[in-house]
N, C-alpha and C positions, 0 to 999 in steps of 0.2 A: 597472390600470396598475401597472408594477413600482415606480416611484418614488412615495414617499409625498407627501402634501400639504405636510407640513413641509419636506421636501427641496426642493420646488418653490418654496416661499415664500422660502427662503434663497437659492436660485440658480435663477431661473425659466428660464435657458437650458440647464439640465442635460439635460433630456429633451424636446427638441422633437418627437421621434418616439416613438411608443409602444414602451416597453421599451428604448429606446436612450439613452445619454448621449454627447453629442457633444463635450463639453468635460470633460477630466479631467486634473488636474495635481496629484497628491498631494505632489510635492516643493515646491509653493508652500505655505508654512506657514499663511498666512491661509486659503487655500482648504481646506486639510486640517482646520484647527481648527474652522472655521465650518460646513463642509458635508461634506467628503470622508470624515472618519473615520466619521461616522454611516452613510453609504451603504456604505462598505467593510465595516464590521462586520456590517451587515445581510446583504450578499451572502455574507460569510464564513459566517454562521450557517446559511444555507440550502444553501450549498455543502457544508458539513460533513454536513448531514442526508442529502443525496443520495449523497455519497461514502461515508458510513457504511453505507448500505444496499447500495451497490455492493460494498464489501468483504465484507459479510455474505453476499451471494449468491455472491460469488467463491469463498469458502472453505467454502461450505455442505457440500461433499462431504467435508470433513475429518471432520465429525461424523457424516455419513450413512454413510460407509464402514465405520466401526467397528460399525454396527448392522445391516449388510446380512445377516450370518449369522443374526441374530435373526428375520428375516422370510423366511427360506428360500433366500437366495442362498448359493452355495458357491464363492466366488472365492478364488484363491490370494493369499498375502501380496504377491507381486509385482504382481498385478492390482489389488489395493487401493491400492498405492502409485501405480499408473498413474492411478487414478480421482482421487486427490488432487493429482497432478502436472499432468495435462493442462489443467485450468482455468487454471493459472498460465502454461502455455505459450501458450495462446490469449490470455489477458489481457495478457501481455507484448507479443505481436504486435500487439494492437489499440491499444496505447498511442500509437503514432506517429500513426495516422490520427485518433485521438481528440484528440490535441494540435492537429492542424491543423483540426479541426472548430470549435474555438473562434473563431479569426479568420475562418473561412469563414461560420459561421452565427450567431455571437454566443454569449457564455458562458451567458446566461440560456436562450436557445433550445436550446442543445445539452444543458444540464442537464435540461431537460424531456424531450428525446428519450432521453437516456441512462438516465434513471429509468424511462421506459416500457419500454425494452428489457429491463429486469430481469424483466419479466413472462414472457418467453420461457423462460429457464432455470428459473424457479420452477415454471411450469406443466409444463414438460417433465419435471422431476424427479418431480413428483407423479404423473405418468402412468407413468414408467419403473419406479418402485419398487413400484407397485401390483400387479405381476405377477412372481412369482419366476422365471418362465420367460423373462424379458427377457434377451437374450443379452448377453455382455460387450461386444461391439462396439457394440451399441445403447446400452448404459449409458455407454460411453466417449464416444460422440458426444453424448449428453445432458449428460454432465459437462463436455464441452468448451464447451457453450453458456454455462456459468457464467462463462467468461472475459470476457463483456461487462462484468461487474462490475469486473474488473481494469482495463479501459480508463478507467473513471470517474476514477481517480486522476490520470492525466496531464492530462485536460481540465480537471479541477477545479483542479489546481495551476497550470496554465498561465493559467487565467482569474484566479485570485486574485492571482497575482504582479503583475498590472497594476493592481490596486486600491490597493496599499499603497506608501508611500514606502520608499526604500532602507533607511533606519534601522530600519524595523519589519518588514521582509520575513522575517527569520529566525523571529521569534515568530509572525507570521501564518501562514507556510507550515508551521511546526511544529504549530500548532493545527489547521490544516486537515488535515494529514496524520494527526495523532493521532486526530482525530475519525473519520477513515476507518479507520485501523488498528484502532481499538478495536472495529470491527465484527467483527473476527476473534474477539475475546474474547467478545463478545455471543453469537455463534453457538455457541461452545463451552461457554458457561456452563450449569451444570446447571439453572438456572431459566428457560431460554429454549427452545431447540429440543428438548433432551432432555425437558423438562417437557411441552411441547406434544405430542410424539409418543407419550408414555407416559400421557397423561391418559386415564382410563377403563380399560377392560379391554384388555390386549394392547398391541402396538406399532403405531402408525399412522404409518409413515414418510412417507407422502405429505403429511402435514401440514407436514413440514419445508420443502416448497416452497410450499404454499398460504398459509402464514402471512405470506409476504412480499408477496403480491399487493396487499392494501389499503395496505401501507406504501409500496410503490413508487408507487401512484397518488397517495398523499398527498404524497410528495416531488416528484412531477411538478407537482402543483397549486401547492405552495408556491413552487417555482422560477418557475413562470409568473406567480404573483401578486406575489412579493416581490423577485425578483432583477432585475438589469439587464444589458444588453449594453453594452460599451464600444466606441465607434468607434475609439479609439486602439489597441485590442487587435488589431493586424494583424501577421502574420508572413508576409512574402512569400517566394517561392521563393528569391530571392537571399540573404535572411538565413538561410534553412534550409541552403542550399548552403554558405554561409560558415561556419555553425556546424559542419556536417559535415566541413569541411576543417580545422577547428581541432583540433590534437592533443589539447588539453585536454578536448574533448568525449568522446573515446574513453578517455582516462585516467580521467575522472570516471565514465564508464559502467562501467569495470572496478571502480572502488572501490565504486560503488553496488551492484554484484552482491554485494559483500562485506557491505554494511550492510543495505539493504532486501531484497536477494535472500535473505540469510540469515534475516532476520526472517520474511518470508512463507513461505519454504521450511520453516523449523523449525516455524512455527505450523501450517502445513497438515499436517505429518507428525507433530506431537507426540501427538495422540490415538492414532494407530497405533503410535507408538514405545512409549508407556506400555503399551498392550495387549499388544504383542509381547514386551517385556522384563520386564514385571511384571504378568502376567495376573491375579494375585490382587488388584490394585488397581482401584478403581472409577474408570474413565477420566473420567467426567463430573465427578467431584469436583475434578479437578486440571488437566484439559487446557486450560482457559481462562486459567489464571494466567499462562502465558508470554506470550500475546498481550496480556493486560492490562498486564503490566509493560512490555513493549516499546512499546505504544501510549502509555501515560502518560508514559514517559520521553522520547519524541521531541521534544515542544516544548522541553524543558529542554536537549536537545542543541542546538537552534537558538538558545536564549537564551545558553548558554555560548559558542557560536560567535560570536554578536554581540559578546561581551565580549572573548574572548581569541583568536579566530581559529578558523575551521572546521578547518583542517588539523591543528592541535594536538589538538583534541578527537577528530577522526577517527582520528589515529594512536593516541591513547590507547585508543580504542574497539577497534581491531584487537588491541592487546596484551591487553586484558581478554577479548575474545572467544576468543583463542587459549588463554588460561589457563582459561576457562570450559569449553571443549571437553575439555581435558586433565583437568579435574576430573570431567567426565561419564565419561570412560574409566575413571578411578579408581573412581568410584561403581559402574560396571558390574562391575568386577573384584571388588568386595565384595558385589555384588547388594544394594546399599543404596538403596532408593527415596528415602529422606529426602535423601541426598547427591545422588542423581540429580536430584531436583527442585530442590534448592538451587543446584546448579551451572548447571542450565538457566535458572533465574531470573537468575543473574548474566549468562549468555549473552544472554538476551532484553533485559536492562537495557542491555547494551553495544550491542546492535543498534539499540535505540530511540534512544539518544543519538547513535550513529553516523549513523543516518538523518537526524536533525535537523541535525547538523553538516555532513554531506556535502552535503545539499540547500542549506544556507546558503552553501557554497562557490561554487555555480554563478553566482548573480548577482554575486558578488565577482569571479569570474574574467572574466565577460562584462560588466563594468560600463560599458564603452564603448558597448555597443549592447543596448538592452532587447529589440529584435527577435531578435537572435542569442541572447540569454539565454533567451527564451521557446522558441525552436526547440531550443536545447540541452537544455532541461528535458525536452522531449518525447523526444528521442533517448536521453538518459541514463536517464530513468525507464523507457523501454521495454527497453533493454538490461539494466539492473539487475534488472528484474523476472524475467528469464529464470533468475535464481538460484532463484526460487521453484519452477521446474520441475526444475532440476539437483539441488537438495538432496534432495527425495523420491526422485528416480530414482537418485541415488547410494546412498541407503539401500537401495533395492530391489536394486540391483546387488550391494552388499556382502552383503546377507542371502542372496541367491541363490548368489553365488559362494563365500562364505566361511562362511555360516551365522552371521554376526555383523555388527553394524553398526559395530564398532570400526574396521575398515579405512577406512570412510567418514569417521569422525571424524578420523582422522589426515590424510586428504586435506584436510579443512577447515582443520586447523591449519597445514598447509603453505601453503595459499592465503592465510590471514590473515597469515602471515609475509611472503609475497610482496607483499601489498597494503600492509603497513606499509612495506616498502622503497620501493615506488612512491610512496607519500605523502611519504616523506622526500625522495626524489630530486627530485620535481616541485614540492613546496610548502613544504618545511621546510629544505632544504639552503640554507646562506647564499648561495651563488652562484646559486640558482634565481631567475629573474625574478619568479615569483609569490610567492616568500617575501618579497621586498623590498616588495611592495604589501600584505602582510598578509592573504593569503587564508585 
């Protein structure tokens, strides 16, 4: 059973059906303190585990791509950027159906399914890299399968938003997202995938896929055993259509491209960027740091947004992101890896904080309807994740067209300036309706 014996003793009507909770009211302080908090935190814990593995598989090709030449593949730089970009394209596209899977099948049930789906790209990668004769088209198709890991974020966030009261959503969603985001850092860390594929003689790149198989099975089991479905987690078509008609859904989608899209795009491309710009540097020693900083800073963005307002923190994030990119341009002009790394850390820090604050703005904007808020989360997270495709492809375009990534960096600065202006117009300008309600 998903609910524990202690939970049943405190509230025997919570789970009359196996795996389902039919009464859930976290805004009731008595219910929350006696029963709700314990159950919500348990579900959050195992949601983080499954989402963490989803992110790990999603960006697995970011570290695989930099090692393909070592096992006999001869792909161009543009092709390598395609391999790290296409999982983000697929992941972004899957986020919308993954969002609607939660109200259709239940958060617990869908977490089990989504964890098991990670077996497909993991085993596919192990097969594809085992033969240096595998064509680029086949490799690209296998890389695309990793996008199922990107869909996990939307379903996980949609599910968790129902468990927590309004006053704690920022911190809870920030923790859930950070636990997932840090999967990027884990994949790129020198003591994880790189250590596994280089253990023993030679490089065994197939292990980069095989190592996630038992972990995905574990996550599926834990979700089945310890998580719950909420009957109240229902997003009907009318609510989804209403959210799609709200201009703020699309405004926030644009802003989320700038925060989360930047984070996942930069994280996916970072190992290739280091290898391309500073070939003398050991990629595995530094590539994971950006994703780690961005992941750990995300819940603090949500916490700050809970205190002073999400729009203010988001706006500050865009300012710092723009300055960080300009710092990277300066570092490249000096060919200083130390400065390059330092300014990218500033950039990742700002994207992480911006992720938390932007996501906290959503329930504040849609506070009149939780169903619309849940639907908006799915739309916004899906559109925002397309930034994870656009960032690596912009790098690839810039390198191919100009022989440098600097033009791409200037494009990012211009976009952050535009996003800052949009944030001010819709959420900070005194006459803006949402400014008056403290979004």
